[in-house]
MARVEXFI-726244 format. One record per residue (C-alpha): residue in three letters; x, y, z. Coordinates in nm, 4 decimals. Each point is the difference from the previous one (the first is absolute). Layout:
N
   residuo         xx         yy         zz
       ALA          X          Y          Z
...
This chain:
290
   residuo         xx         yy         zz
       MET    26.5559    -4.9853    -7.8009
       LYS     0.0300     0.2993     0.1976
       THR    -0.1191     0.0384     0.3295
       VAL    -0.1248     0.3494     0.1838
       SER    -0.0073    -0.0080     0.3463
       VAL    -0.2836     0.2136     0.1451
       ILE     0.1307     0.0996     0.3532
       THR    -0.2485     0.1355     0.2583
       PRO     0.0326     0.0954     0.3635
       PHE    -0.2821    -0.0571     0.2201
       TYR    -0.1190     0.1835     0.2775
       LYS    -0.2842    -0.0991     0.1679
       GLY    -0.1691     0.0303    -0.3235
       ASN    -0.2250    -0.3611    -0.0166
       GLU    -0.2810     0.2102    -0.1574
       HIS     0.2090     0.0464    -0.2898
       MET     0.1301    -0.3389    -0.1126
       GLN    -0.3173    -0.0881    -0.1824
       GLY     0.0441     0.3058    -0.2304
       LEU     0.3777    -0.0889    -0.0341
       PHE    -0.0161    -0.3501    -0.0410
       CYS    -0.2676     0.0377    -0.2944
       SER     0.2091     0.2573    -0.1645
       ILE     0.2691    -0.1921    -0.0022
       GLN    -0.1680    -0.2984    -0.1626
       GLU    -0.1124     0.2049    -0.2477
       ASN     0.3492     0.1249    -0.0920
       ALA     0.1321    -0.3967     0.0227
       LEU    -0.2609    -0.0792    -0.2434
       THR     0.0900     0.2691    -0.2728
       CYS     0.3570    -0.0849     0.0275
       GLN    -0.0487    -0.3825    -0.0383
       PRO    -0.0108     0.0010    -0.3687
       HIS     0.3106     0.1999    -0.0261
       ASP     0.2230    -0.2086     0.2193
       ILE    -0.0032     0.2313     0.3048
       GLN    -0.0477    -0.1265     0.3572
       VAL    -0.1211     0.2148     0.2552
       GLU     0.0967    -0.0751     0.3774
       LEU    -0.1486     0.2088     0.2679
       VAL     0.2348     0.0134     0.3359
       LEU    -0.1943     0.1169     0.2928
       VAL     0.2011     0.1699     0.2996
       ASN    -0.1981    -0.0176     0.3338
       ASP     0.1653     0.3257     0.1841
       SER    -0.2929    -0.0393     0.2733
       PRO     0.1034    -0.2793     0.2047
       GLY    -0.2592    -0.1327     0.2032
       VAL    -0.2597     0.0886    -0.2938
       GLU    -0.0819    -0.3583    -0.2034
       LEU    -0.0184     0.0460    -0.3459
       GLU    -0.3441    -0.1244    -0.1228
       LEU     0.0620    -0.1080    -0.3627
       PRO    -0.2964    -0.0118    -0.2251
       GLN    -0.1262    -0.3597    -0.0646
       GLY     0.0467    -0.0946    -0.4173
       GLN     0.1733    -0.1814    -0.2654
       TRP     0.2900     0.2842    -0.0875
       ASP     0.2151    -0.0149    -0.3265
       PHE     0.3005     0.1675     0.1847
       GLN     0.2671    -0.0757     0.2233
       LEU    -0.0723     0.1082     0.3774
       THR     0.2733     0.0530     0.2433
       THR    -0.0403     0.1543     0.3619
       LEU     0.2337     0.1145     0.2308
       GLU    -0.0024     0.1482     0.3454
       ASN     0.2136     0.2805     0.1510
       PRO     0.1037    -0.0783     0.3867
       GLN    -0.1190     0.3292     0.0524
       ASN    -0.1602     0.3085    -0.1260
       SER     0.2923     0.1226    -0.2620
       GLY    -0.1786     0.2312    -0.2421
       ILE    -0.0819     0.0185    -0.3491
       HIS     0.3576     0.0309    -0.1582
       ALA     0.1402    -0.2959     0.2389
       SER    -0.2874    -0.2211    -0.1103
       ARG     0.0771     0.0503    -0.3522
       ILE     0.3359    -0.0846     0.0458
       HIS    -0.1291    -0.3244     0.1704
       GLY    -0.1715    -0.0813    -0.2891
       LEU     0.2477     0.0694    -0.2625
       GLU     0.2168    -0.2630     0.2070
       VAL    -0.2460    -0.2858    -0.0580
       ALA    -0.1520     0.1472    -0.3383
       ARG     0.0464    -0.2650    -0.2946
       GLY    -0.0734     0.2404    -0.3053
       GLU     0.2846     0.1988    -0.1590
       TYR    -0.2496     0.2799    -0.0399
       ILE    -0.1362     0.1923     0.2982
       LEU    -0.3300     0.1580     0.0604
       MET    -0.0487     0.1722     0.3344
       LEU    -0.3986     0.0401     0.0928
       ASP    -0.1590     0.1276     0.2782
       GLN    -0.2516    -0.2353     0.1702
       ASP    -0.2881     0.2374    -0.0538
       ASP     0.0771     0.0855    -0.3753
       LEU    -0.0853    -0.1907    -0.3113
       LEU     0.1514    -0.0608    -0.3430
       GLU    -0.2029    -0.0065    -0.3112
       PRO    -0.0596    -0.3266    -0.1409
       ASP     0.2568     0.0120    -0.2815
       GLY     0.2453     0.2559     0.2252
       ILE     0.2729    -0.2413     0.0360
       LEU     0.0177    -0.0717    -0.3910
       SER    -0.0578     0.2872    -0.0835
       ASN     0.3014     0.1205     0.2056
       MET     0.1949    -0.3011    -0.1361
       GLU    -0.0403     0.0723    -0.3427
       ALA     0.0820     0.3817     0.0595
       LEU     0.3022    -0.1145     0.1578
       GLY     0.2497    -0.0605    -0.2548
       GLU     0.3719     0.0194     0.0768
       ALA    -0.0401     0.2736     0.2730
       ASP     0.0516    -0.0993     0.4070
       ALA    -0.3474     0.0980     0.0825
       VAL    -0.3485     0.1191    -0.1483
       LEU    -0.2126     0.2623     0.1421
       GLY    -0.3894    -0.0530    -0.1022
       ASN    -0.2849     0.2710     0.0150
       GLY    -0.2624    -0.0742     0.2625
       TYR    -0.3208     0.1513     0.1717
       MET    -0.0296     0.1516     0.3317
       LYS    -0.3194    -0.1426     0.1418
       TYR    -0.2153     0.2705     0.2231
       PRO    -0.3466    -0.0880     0.1587
       ASP    -0.1573     0.2490    -0.2363
       ARG     0.2160    -0.0031    -0.3033
       GLN     0.3098    -0.1156    -0.1676
       GLU     0.3052     0.1937    -0.1816
       ILE     0.2532    -0.1474    -0.2002
       ILE     0.3465     0.0158     0.1158
       TYR     0.2094     0.1343    -0.2951
       ARG    -0.2027     0.2256    -0.2150
       ASN     0.3024     0.0043    -0.2497
       ARG     0.2917    -0.2001    -0.1233
       LEU     0.2263     0.3197     0.1029
       TYR    -0.0513    -0.0330     0.3523
       GLN     0.0083    -0.3807     0.0192
       SER     0.3281    -0.0114    -0.1602
       TRP     0.1602     0.2540     0.2656
       ILE     0.0658    -0.3137     0.2182
       ASN     0.3267    -0.0227    -0.2163
       ARG     0.0593     0.3632     0.1094
       LEU     0.2370    -0.0059     0.3058
       PRO    -0.0102     0.3785     0.0130
       VAL    -0.3777    -0.0315     0.0377
       LEU     0.0241    -0.2914     0.2715
       LEU     0.2311     0.2457     0.2191
       ALA    -0.1751     0.3341    -0.0227
       TYR    -0.3189    -0.0734    -0.0515
       GLY    -0.0676    -0.3440     0.1741
       ASP    -0.1600    -0.3591    -0.0982
       THR    -0.1959     0.0441    -0.3263
       VAL    -0.1220    -0.3818     0.0368
       MET    -0.3465    -0.0678     0.2090
       SER     0.1229    -0.3469     0.0871
       PRO     0.2574    -0.2447    -0.1052
       GLY    -0.3206    -0.2222    -0.0699
       GLN    -0.0196     0.1890    -0.3376
       CYS     0.3614    -0.1529    -0.0486
       ILE     0.1764    -0.3376    -0.0914
       ILE     0.3960    -0.0282     0.0851
       ARG     0.2633    -0.2011    -0.0832
       LYS     0.1053    -0.2056     0.3149
       GLU     0.3458     0.0838    -0.0994
       ALA    -0.0710     0.3690    -0.0163
       PHE    -0.0554     0.0363     0.3607
       PRO     0.2953     0.2296     0.1281
       LYS     0.1980    -0.1535     0.2881
       GLY    -0.0119     0.2385     0.2842
       TRP    -0.4034     0.0270    -0.0788
       LEU    -0.0143    -0.3823     0.0937
       GLU     0.2710     0.0303     0.2471
       ARG    -0.1440     0.3357     0.2112
       PRO    -0.3835    -0.0481     0.0505
       LEU    -0.1559     0.3403     0.1238
       LYS    -0.1975     0.0014     0.3040
       ILE    -0.1919     0.2681    -0.0793
       ASN    -0.2770    -0.1050    -0.2174
       GLY    -0.0622     0.1893    -0.3469
       ALA     0.2758     0.0623    -0.2096
       ASP     0.1902    -0.3276    -0.0430
       ASP    -0.1161     0.0254    -0.3829
       GLU     0.0912     0.3564    -0.0481
       LEU     0.3260    -0.0941     0.1216
       LEU     0.0362    -0.3104    -0.1951
       TRP    -0.0691     0.2227    -0.3245
       VAL     0.2855     0.2368     0.0857
       MET     0.2295    -0.2907     0.0657
       MET    -0.0729    -0.1657    -0.3060
       LEU     0.0662     0.3090    -0.2295
       LEU     0.3344     0.0423     0.1921
       GLU     0.0876    -0.3190    -0.1226
       GLY    -0.1008     0.0685    -0.3702
       ARG    -0.3234    -0.2119    -0.0064
       ARG    -0.2742     0.1403    -0.2101
       PHE    -0.3694    -0.0656     0.0023
       ALA    -0.2402    -0.1199    -0.3131
       ILE    -0.3027     0.2001    -0.0449
       ASN    -0.3570    -0.1636    -0.0343
       PRO    -0.2685     0.2421    -0.0380
       LYS    -0.2733    -0.2626     0.0465
       VAL    -0.1756    -0.0102     0.3184
       VAL     0.1209    -0.3168     0.2054
       TYR    -0.0889     0.0983     0.3903
       TRP    -0.2203     0.1645     0.2157
       HIS     0.0872     0.1894     0.3341
       MET    -0.2867    -0.0428     0.2242
       ASP    -0.0521     0.3049     0.2293
       THR    -0.0812    -0.1151     0.3348
       GLY     0.0168     0.3277     0.1861
       HIS     0.3181    -0.1278     0.2172
       ASN     0.2778    -0.0558    -0.2857
       THR     0.2984     0.1121     0.1319
       SER     0.1018     0.1688    -0.3379
       TYR    -0.2389     0.2813     0.1156
       ASP     0.1954     0.1017     0.2949
       PHE     0.2692     0.2249    -0.1607
       ARG     0.2328     0.0676     0.3266
       GLN     0.0182    -0.3705     0.0523
       MET     0.0871    -0.0883    -0.3554
       ALA     0.2641     0.2938     0.0107
       ASN     0.1784    -0.1412     0.3336
       SER    -0.0543    -0.3680    -0.1790
       ALA     0.1893     0.1628    -0.2867
       LEU     0.2768     0.1517     0.2449
       GLU     0.0782    -0.3153     0.1855
       GLY     0.1344    -0.1274    -0.3284
       CYS     0.2527     0.2691    -0.0152
       ASP     0.2754    -0.2282     0.1428
       THR    -0.1022    -0.2610    -0.2503
       LEU     0.0546     0.2308    -0.2548
       ARG     0.3254     0.1090     0.1059
       GLU     0.1674    -0.3517     0.0554
       TYR    -0.1520    -0.1593    -0.2752
       THR    -0.0247     0.2235    -0.3280
       SER     0.2044     0.2434    -0.1870
       ILE    -0.2203     0.2843     0.1099
       THR     0.1779     0.3387    -0.0192
       PRO    -0.0090     0.2326     0.3035
       ALA    -0.1684     0.2148    -0.1998
       GLN    -0.2841    -0.2223    -0.1003
       MET    -0.0190    -0.1165     0.3787
       ARG    -0.0670     0.3609     0.1056
       THR    -0.2645     0.0400    -0.2549
       PHE    -0.1592    -0.3374     0.1306
       VAL    -0.0013     0.0764     0.3686
       ARG    -0.1067     0.3733    -0.0510
       ARG    -0.3190    -0.0895    -0.1975
       ARG    -0.1092    -0.2517     0.2771
       LYS     0.1137     0.2133     0.2638
       ILE    -0.2679     0.2888    -0.1962
       LYS    -0.2746    -0.2903    -0.0173
       ALA     0.0158    -0.0632     0.3679
       ALA    -0.0160     0.3406     0.0924
       ARG    -0.2687     0.0909    -0.2681
       TYR    -0.2403    -0.2850     0.1846
       LYS    -0.3046     0.1660     0.0908
       ALA     0.1974     0.3481     0.0497
       SER    -0.1541     0.3251    -0.0514
       ARG     0.0099     0.1678    -0.3329
       GLY     0.2086     0.2439     0.0947
       LYS     0.3035    -0.2369     0.1118
       LYS    -0.0668    -0.1889    -0.3268
       LEU     0.0728     0.3026    -0.1984
       LEU     0.2907     0.1155     0.1825
       LEU     0.1086    -0.3593    -0.0542
       ALA    -0.0417     0.0370    -0.3740
       LEU     0.1617     0.2986     0.0256
       LYS     0.3045    -0.1067     0.1851
       ASN     0.0736    -0.2720    -0.2822
       PRO    -0.1112     0.1316    -0.3219
       ASP     0.1911    -0.2801    -0.2135
       LEU    -0.2237    -0.2694     0.1708
       SER    -0.3077     0.2042    -0.0350
       ILE     0.0625     0.0321    -0.3709
       MET     0.0236    -0.3560    -0.0302
       ILE    -0.3381    -0.0592     0.1902
       ILE    -0.1882     0.2290    -0.1926
       LEU     0.1567    -0.1461    -0.3156
       VAL    -0.0861    -0.3773     0.0877
       LYS    -0.3456     0.1219     0.0867
       LEU    -0.0609     0.1715    -0.2967
       VAL     0.1193    -0.3070    -0.2135
       LYS    -0.1777    -0.2514     0.2150
       SER    -0.3487     0.1850    -0.0501
       TRP     0.0365     0.0169    -0.3634
       LYS    -0.2704    -0.2554    -0.1789
       GLY     0.2636    -0.1081    -0.2883
       TYR    -0.0681    -0.3576    -0.0346
């Protein structure tokens, strides 16, 4: 029997609990005939706000935790990992959903890899968009130069299942205080340790656009990533040249946020190597190849 632990930080999100529980229930039922057990680990990161758990009979294990103080999403994920029973981990945000067979689909695609990256949809109020239009762009999660010089190519860790043993020591010991880039830091650290992702082209995940997603604040995301620089230096084999690329790209992201066209052009001209990488990734990203 294999166990997949879904770790979900909770922050004043009782309105999302019914949808979350139903999504996990669907996956638990799909996984049962394949000897896969599902666990939901809810980490309350809003002390003083009581979890309002949906009533019903659930076919998954449930563990609830409470942080003594508001600690941020990275620390909450680590807290969940400390008690998770599963040898496979899925980190799902409170307002996102899984396909009914999302866990099973990713588990079947995992093989001998350290993690698996599935496809998904971005759900907006008026439309939905596929996250990966082609397998090439999706496979670039395994290309460290892309992650360093372009940035995160994964919408959310909710698309992934990761072997518990594959989480880097530094990521577990040094939680970011600025929310946003802990998953980006995780991918970079995993690749630096020689970890690899299997690619699952099937849709396993839905990212729900609430209009308040941290991932849309590029300055905060960049500053969050820059906070992880000391962790990269102290815990990984990153080279000075790789570190310079990582830092330069995140500083440019922060500087570009809500900047004028003139300033953006100047930044591009001053960093031609990064500009070429950004253009290349955007071209590949837009190609309809599946």
